[in-house]
C-alpha positions in Angstrom: -15.2 -51.3 34.0 -16.6 -54.5 35.5 -18.9 -57.2 34.2 -21.6 -56.5 36.9 -22.8 -53.8 39.3 -24.8 -50.6 39.2 -24.6 -48.1 36.4 -23.2 -44.7 37.5 -22.6 -41.6 35.3 -19.5 -40.8 37.3 -18.1 -44.3 36.9 -18.7 -44.2 33.2 -16.8 -40.9 32.9 -14.0 -42.4 35.0 -13.9 -45.5 32.9 -13.6 -43.4 29.7 -10.6 -41.5 31.2 -9.0 -44.8 32.2 -9.3 -46.0 28.6 -7.8 -42.7 27.3 -4.9 -43.1 29.8 -4.3 -46.6 28.7 -4.2 -45.5 25.0 -1.8 -42.7 25.9 0.5 -45.2 27.5 0.5 -47.1 24.2 1.6 -44.1 22.2 -1.8 -43.4 20.7 -1.8 -39.6 21.3 -4.5 -38.9 18.8 -6.9 -41.6 20.0 -10.5 -40.7 20.6 -12.9 -42.4 22.9 -16.6 -42.0 22.3 -19.3 -41.5 24.9 -20.5 -44.8 26.1 -23.3 -46.5 24.3 -25.6 -48.3 26.8 -27.7 -51.2 25.6 -30.2 -53.1 27.6 -29.8 -56.9 27.7 -31.9 -59.6 29.3 -29.5 -60.0 32.2 -28.6 -56.3 32.6 -26.9 -53.5 30.7 -24.1 -53.6 28.1 -21.8 -50.6 28.0 -19.8 -50.1 24.8 -17.0 -47.5 24.2 -15.9 -46.9 20.6 -12.2 -46.1 20.1 -10.4 -44.5 17.1 -6.8 -45.2 17.8 -5.0 -43.1 15.2 -1.2 -43.2 14.8 1.2 -44.7 17.3 3.8 -42.2 18.3 7.4 -43.0 19.3 10.0 -41.0 21.3 12.3 -38.9 19.2 15.1 -36.8 20.8 15.6 -36.7 24.5 17.3 -33.7 26.1 17.4 -31.5 29.2 17.8 -27.8 29.8 18.0 -25.4 32.7 20.1 -26.3 35.7 22.0 -29.3 34.5 24.2 -31.6 36.5 27.8 -30.5 35.8 26.4 -28.7 32.8 25.9 -32.1 31.1 22.7 -33.3 29.5 24.0 -36.9 29.6 24.7 -36.8 33.3 21.3 -35.2 34.0 19.2 -37.8 32.1 21.4 -40.9 32.8 19.5 -43.7 34.5 16.1 -43.0 33.0 14.5 -46.0 31.4 13.1 -44.4 28.3 15.2 -44.0 25.1 14.9 -42.8 21.6 12.7 -45.1 19.5 10.6 -46.4 22.4 6.8 -46.2 22.1 5.7 -43.0 23.8 4.1 -43.6 27.2 2.8 -40.9 29.6 3.5 -43.2 32.6 7.1 -43.8 31.4 7.7 -40.1 31.0 6.3 -39.5 34.5 8.7 -42.2 36.0 11.6 -40.6 34.1 10.7 -37.2 35.6 10.6 -38.7 39.1 14.0 -40.3 38.5 15.6 -37.0 37.6 14.0 -35.3 40.6 15.5 -38.0 42.8 18.9 -37.4 41.4 18.7 -33.7 42.3 17.2 -34.7 45.7 20.4 -36.7 46.4 22.5 -33.6 45.6 20.7 -31.6 48.3 18.1 -29.9 46.1 15.0 -30.9 48.1 12.6 -28.8 46.0 14.0 -29.2 42.5 11.3 -28.8 39.9 11.5 -31.0 36.8 9.0 -30.3 34.0 8.8 -32.6 31.0 8.2 -30.6 27.8 7.0 -32.3 24.6 7.2 -31.4 20.9 4.9 -33.5 18.8 5.9 -34.2 15.1 2.6 -35.5 13.7 4.0 -36.1 10.2 6.6 -38.5 11.5 4.7 -39.7 14.5 7.4 -38.7 16.9 7.5 -36.9 20.3 10.7 -35.0 21.3 11.2 -34.7 25.0 13.0 -31.9 27.0 13.2 -32.0 30.8 13.3 -28.4 32.0 15.0 -28.2 35.4 14.9 -25.6 38.1 17.1 -27.0 40.9 16.4 -24.3 43.5 18.6 -24.0 46.5 20.6 -26.7 48.3 19.0 -27.7 51.5 20.3 -29.0 54.9 18.5 -31.0 57.6 17.7 -28.7 60.5 16.0 -31.0 63.1 14.7 -34.6 63.0 11.5 -35.0 65.0 10.2 -38.4 65.9 6.5 -39.1 66.9 4.1 -42.0 67.3 6.5 -44.2 69.3 4.7 -44.9 72.6 6.9 -48.0 73.3 10.1 -47.8 71.3 12.7 -45.4 72.6 13.7 -42.5 70.3 17.3 -43.6 70.0 16.2 -47.1 68.6 14.5 -45.2 65.7 17.2 -42.5 65.3 20.0 -45.0 65.0 18.4 -46.6 62.0 18.3 -43.2 60.1 20.9 -42.9 57.4 20.7 -39.1 57.6 21.5 -36.8 60.5 20.8 -33.3 61.6 22.9 -30.6 59.9 23.7 -33.0 57.0 22.9 -32.1 53.4 19.5 -33.3 52.3 19.5 -36.6 50.4 16.3 -38.2 49.1 17.9 -41.7 48.7 19.1 -41.6 52.4 15.6 -40.6 53.5 14.1 -43.5 51.5 16.7 -45.9 52.8 15.9 -44.8 56.4 12.3 -45.5 55.8 13.0 -49.0 54.4 15.3 -49.8 57.4 12.7 -48.7 59.9 10.0 -50.9 58.2 12.4 -53.8 58.1 12.6 -53.8 61.9 9.1 -55.2 62.1 8.2 -52.9 65.0 5.9 -50.6 63.0 2.7 -50.9 61.0 3.4 -47.5 59.3 6.5 -45.4 58.7 6.4 -42.0 57.1 9.1 -39.4 56.8 7.9 -35.9 55.8 9.8 -32.7 55.2 8.9 -29.3 56.6 10.6 -26.2 55.2 12.4 -24.0 57.7 13.5 -20.9 55.8 14.9 -21.1 52.3 17.7 -23.6 52.8 16.7 -25.9 55.7 14.1 -28.5 56.4 12.9 -30.4 59.4 12.3 -34.1 59.0 9.2 -35.5 60.7 9.5 -39.2 61.3 6.1 -40.6 62.1 5.6 -44.2 63.1 2.6 -46.3 64.1 3.7 -49.1 66.3 2.4 -52.6 65.7 2.5 -55.8 67.8 6.0 -57.1 68.2 5.6 -60.0 70.6 3.5 -63.1 71.2 2.6 -65.1 74.3 0.8 -68.4 74.6 0.1 -70.9 77.3 -1.9 -74.1 76.9 -2.1 -77.8 76.5 -3.4 -80.4 74.2 -3.0 -83.9 72.7 -1.6 -85.2 69.4 -1.0 -88.6 68.0 2.7 -87.9 67.7 3.4 -86.0 70.9 0.8 -87.3 73.4 -0.3 -84.9 76.1 1.4 -81.5 75.8 1.8 -78.4 77.9 3.2 -75.4 76.2 4.3 -71.9 77.2 6.0 -69.5 74.9 6.9 -65.8 74.9 8.5 -64.0 72.0 9.3 -60.3 71.9 11.2 -58.6 69.0 11.3 -55.2 70.7 11.9 -56.1 74.3 11.5 -53.1 76.7 11.3 -50.9 73.6 15.1 -51.1 73.2 15.2 -53.3 70.1 16.2 -56.5 71.9 14.9 -59.8 70.8 13.9 -62.3 73.5 12.4 -65.8 73.1 11.6 -68.2 75.9 9.8 -71.5 75.3 8.8 -74.4 77.5 7.2 -77.5 76.1 6.4 -80.5 78.3 4.8 -83.6 76.9 4.6 -87.3 77.3 7.1 -87.8 74.5 9.1 -84.5 74.4 10.4 -81.8 76.7 11.9 -78.6 75.4 13.4 -75.6 77.2 14.7 -72.8 75.0 16.0 -69.3 75.8 17.3 -66.9 73.2 18.5 -63.3 73.3 19.7 -60.9 70.6 20.9 -57.3 70.8 21.1 -56.3 67.1 22.9 -53.0 67.9 25.4 -53.6 70.8 26.1 -50.3 72.6 24.3 -48.6 69.6 27.0 -49.8 67.3 26.4 -51.9 64.2 27.8 -55.0 65.9 25.1 -57.5 67.0 25.3 -60.0 69.8 23.2 -63.2 70.0 23.1 -66.0 72.6 20.9 -69.0 73.3 20.7 -72.0 75.5 18.5 -75.1 75.1 17.7 -78.4 76.7 15.5 -80.8 74.7 14.4 -84.4 75.1 12.4 -86.3 72.4 11.1 -89.9 72.4 11.0 -91.3 68.9 9.4 -94.7 68.0 12.8 -96.5 68.1 15.1 -94.3 70.2 15.3 -91.3 72.6 17.3 -88.2 72.0 18.5 -85.7 74.6 20.2 -82.5 73.6 21.8 -79.8 75.6 23.8 -76.8 74.4 24.2 -73.1 73.8 25.6 -70.6 71.3 27.2 -67.2 71.2 27.5 -65.1 68.1 28.4 -61.7 66.7 27.4 -60.1 63.4 28.2 -57.0 61.4 26.8 -55.4 58.2 29.2 -55.6 55.3 28.1 -52.3 53.9 29.7 -50.6 56.9 33.1 -52.1 55.8 32.6 -51.5 52.1 30.9 -48.2 52.1 31.7 -47.4 48.4 30.3 -50.7 47.0 26.7 -51.4 46.2 27.3 -55.1 46.1 27.4 -55.4 49.9 24.2 -53.3 50.5 21.8 -55.2 52.9 24.5 -57.9 53.4 25.4 -59.0 56.9 28.1 -61.4 58.1 28.2 -63.3 61.4 30.2 -65.8 63.2 28.7 -68.1 65.9 30.2 -70.7 68.3 27.9 -73.5 69.3 28.4 -76.4 71.7 26.1 -79.4 71.8 25.9 -82.5 73.9 23.7 -85.2 72.4 22.7 -88.5 73.9 21.0 -91.2 71.9 19.6 -94.0 74.2 16.7 -96.4 74.7 17.4 -97.7 71.2 15.1 -100.5 70.1 17.5 -102.9 68.3 14.6 -104.8 66.6 13.0 -101.7 65.1 15.7 -99.1 64.8 17.7 -98.5 61.6 21.3 -99.8 61.8 22.7 -96.3 61.7 20.6 -95.3 64.7 21.9 -98.3 66.6 25.5 -97.3 65.7 24.7 -93.7 66.9 23.7 -94.6 70.5 25.7 -93.1 73.3 26.8 -89.5 74.0 28.3 -87.2 71.3 29.7 -83.7 71.8 30.0 -81.1 69.0 32.0 -77.9 69.2 31.3 -75.9 66.0 32.1 -72.6 64.4 29.4 -71.3 62.1 30.2 -68.5 59.7 27.1 -67.1 57.9 26.3 -64.5 55.3 22.8 -63.1 54.9 21.4 -60.6 52.4 18.0 -59.3 53.3 15.7 -56.8 51.5 12.4 -58.1 52.8 10.2 -55.2 53.7 8.7 -56.6 56.9 9.9 -59.7 58.7 6.5 -60.5 60.2 4.2 -59.7 57.3 6.4 -59.6 54.1 5.0 -58.4 50.8 8.2 -57.8 48.7 11.9 -58.3 48.7 14.1 -61.3 49.1 16.4 -63.0 51.6 19.5 -65.2 50.9 21.2 -67.1 53.7 24.4 -69.1 53.3 25.9 -70.9 56.3 28.7 -73.4 56.9 28.9 -75.3 60.2 32.3 -76.7 61.0 32.6 -79.1 64.0 36.0 -80.0 65.3 38.3 -79.4 68.4 36.4 -79.2 71.6 34.0 -82.1 70.8 34.3 -85.7 69.5 32.1 -85.1 66.5 33.9 -84.0 63.3 31.6 -82.8 60.4 30.6 -80.0 58.1 27.2 -78.9 57.2 26.5 -76.3 54.4 23.1 -74.7 53.8 21.7 -72.2 51.3 18.3 -70.7 51.6 16.6 -68.2 49.2 13.2 -66.6 49.8 11.5 -64.2 47.4 8.3 -62.1 47.6 6.5 -60.6 44.6 3.5 -58.2 45.0 1.3 -59.3 42.1 -1.8 -57.1 42.5 -2.9 -54.4 44.8 -6.5 -54.7 46.1 -8.6 -52.7 48.5 -7.9 -55.3 51.2 -4.2 -55.4 50.6 -1.7 -56.9 48.1 -1.8 -60.4 46.6 1.7 -61.8 47.0 3.5 -64.7 45.3 6.3 -66.2 47.4 8.8 -68.9 46.8 11.6 -70.5 48.8 14.4 -72.8 47.9 16.7 -74.7 50.3 19.7 -76.8 49.5 21.8 -78.4 52.2 24.5 -81.1 52.4 27.0 -82.3 54.9 29.4 -85.1 55.8 31.8 -86.3 58.4 35.4 -85.4 58.4 36.2 -88.8 59.7 36.9 -91.3 57.0 34.2 -94.1 56.8 31.8 -92.2 59.0 28.5 -90.5 58.2 27.1 -87.1 59.1 25.9 -87.5 62.8 22.3 -88.5 63.3 21.5 -85.2 65.2 22.6 -83.1 62.1 20.9 -85.2 59.4 18.0 -83.9 57.3 14.4 -85.1 58.1 12.1 -83.2 55.7 8.3 -82.9 56.4 6.3 -80.5 58.5 4.9 -77.0 58.4 8.3 -75.3 58.0 9.5 -77.9 55.5 7.4 -79.9 53.0 3.7 -79.5 54.0 1.4 -82.4 53.3 3.7 -84.8 55.2 4.0 -85.2 58.9 7.1 -83.7 60.6 10.4 -85.6 60.0 8.8 -88.4 58.0 10.6 -88.0 54.7 14.1 -88.9 53.7 16.0 -92.2 53.6 14.4 -95.2 55.3 15.7 -98.6 56.1 14.1 -101.9 55.0 11.7 -101.6 58.0 10.5 -98.1 57.0 12.4 -96.3 59.8 13.8 -92.8 58.9 17.5 -92.2 59.6 17.9 -88.9 57.9 19.7 -87.7 54.8 23.1 -86.0 54.3 21.6 -83.9 51.5 18.3 -82.0 51.2 16.5 -80.1 48.5 13.2 -78.3 49.2 11.0 -75.9 47.2 8.0 -74.0 48.5 5.6 -71.9 46.3 2.8 -69.8 47.8 0.1 -67.4 46.7 -0.8 -65.2 49.7 -4.0 -63.1 49.6 -5.9 -60.9 52.1 -9.2 -62.1 53.5 -10.1 -59.6 56.3 -7.8 -56.6 56.5 -9.3 -55.3 59.8 -8.3 -58.4 61.8 -5.2 -59.1 59.6 -6.3 -62.5 58.3 -4.8 -63.9 55.1 -5.3 -67.0 53.1 -2.7 -69.0 51.1 -2.6 -71.8 48.5 0.7 -73.6 48.2 2.7 -76.3 46.4 5.7 -77.9 48.0 8.3 -80.4 46.8 11.5 -81.8 48.1 13.3 -84.8 49.6 16.5 -85.8 51.6 19.1 -88.2 50.2 21.5 -90.6 51.8 25.3 -90.6 51.6 26.4 -91.7 48.2 22.9 -91.2 46.8 22.5 -88.7 44.0 19.8 -86.0 44.0 17.3 -86.9 41.4 14.1 -85.1 40.3 12.2 -88.3 40.1 12.7 -88.9 43.8 11.3 -85.6 45.0 8.0 -85.7 46.9 5.1 -83.4 46.1 2.3 -81.8 48.0 -0.3 -79.0 47.7 -2.8 -77.4 49.9 -4.2 -74.2 51.5 -4.2 -72.5 54.8 -4.8 -69.3 56.8 -2.5 -66.9 58.5 -3.7 -64.6 61.2 -1.6 -61.9 62.9 -3.5 -62.1 66.1 -3.1 -59.8 69.2 -1.1 -62.6 70.8 1.2 -63.1 67.8 1.2 -64.8 64.3 -0.8 -68.0 63.9 -0.6 -70.4 60.9 -2.9 -73.3 60.1 -2.4 -75.2 56.9 -3.9 -78.3 55.3 -1.5 -80.2 53.0 -2.4 -83.0 50.6 0.4 -85.3 49.3 0.2 -85.5 45.5 2.2 -88.8 45.4 0.8 -90.4 48.6 2.4 -93.7 49.6 1.1 -96.5 51.8 0.8 -95.4 55.4 0.8 -91.7 54.6 -2.2 -89.5 55.5 -4.5 -88.2 52.8 -4.6 -84.7 54.5 -2.1 -83.4 57.0 -3.3 -80.5 59.2 -0.4 -78.4 60.7 -0.4 -75.6 63.1 2.2 -73.0 64.2 2.1 -70.2 66.7 4.5 -67.3 67.3 6.8 -67.8 64.3 7.0 -65.2 61.4 4.3 -65.6 58.8 
């Protein structure tokens, strides 16, 4: 039913059925819905349905019969969400039926038939439930056939499957395999179907539709902060179709030069061990000093669930350890304009750091997420091998909630929280300048220019904080499904704080705005317009920010 549109007999009948279904989900089993009464108004037609609700029924006894699990009713119906005394709901009963079917599917009964039977007690307004179960025969997996992958090698897909040929059928393993394949970000669609082969075997048909996994850009431009810029970037998450991730970036400008190369093999020798390595050389001219940075890193990771196979607490949790070496030079410091801490930091510093990290990730698609969450806890410890001594701890949480499904795609609410803090191990020294927090920018607090928030000296020069708090809240909605264009509205808040300074709510900065996200043929593109809600002198009324090639 909508407030406007054309009148259709079929739509009227469909609306009547929708109302009836809504009433059944509220326990109104005797409810009656009249034929629609159509009245002509000045601005169109008014459609009225008259409803006689009757009694509201509740659930009475819940039991099961037929092929029970271990001959136990309790084991058979455990895990269902409905219970005695709940308001009767057809949809809730349907979900309970699916839940019981899934349990039998995990025991190898691929074609178990679960029938919910009801006995209505009109006098007491109760509905007794009995789930009649015919489990059928246990089924094994015969063959696993993969199709639709024109770029990705079969083994890259097959190694993500939690179930193998000749294993007992398991519905949860099949659903888990589907989720893991989607989480790779290589495919627009993933389907796993069963095809009976005799009475006790099935073939699994894994069908994928490959999507874009890389981005490439080359161009130039001018900005007030960077001057003339030449950029060239290539990013590929499924390099050569073998599941490798490769990123190469070159940025050359009047005020900054960046050369970055990164490689990751997430399944080294088809094991669960991952290998990552990167190298970088950057140079940046700030208003009061220059910074040159060279370095590289080597890391290994492994999923915890492969160590703790019996525990559900470690599902989707991955641990990693990385070694990083940095050589940082701060020079061309302007003693008249630079903050005292910047003046003290000039010269060359080396950092040799070990970075343990734990990540839990249930996000459905890394490039175009709609549901799930990601938590990331890391601790950087710099010590022997360099002259810098510090620690830096960070925790990041990201959550996605699909609020509403539309014909163009889901409307998603997302929020992110970041907390970080660090300090020097050397008494009387601060966290090094190159590791301090400088909030602001498209990946931080939008509405403020990059690296412009945080502690400032009396001349207004930023010197970074040793603590940081950031919150981002977004509503993401589809605009044009065919070209994969989405819109967002957002609200951000956060700030960085100096050594010895307490984190206070009143000191947080706030911004709101809107933007567009386009998964173009060349890769993801973001453009966002932020408005500071507590603008201070010298800050822009509107900050336009652009990003290319990074996940949406």
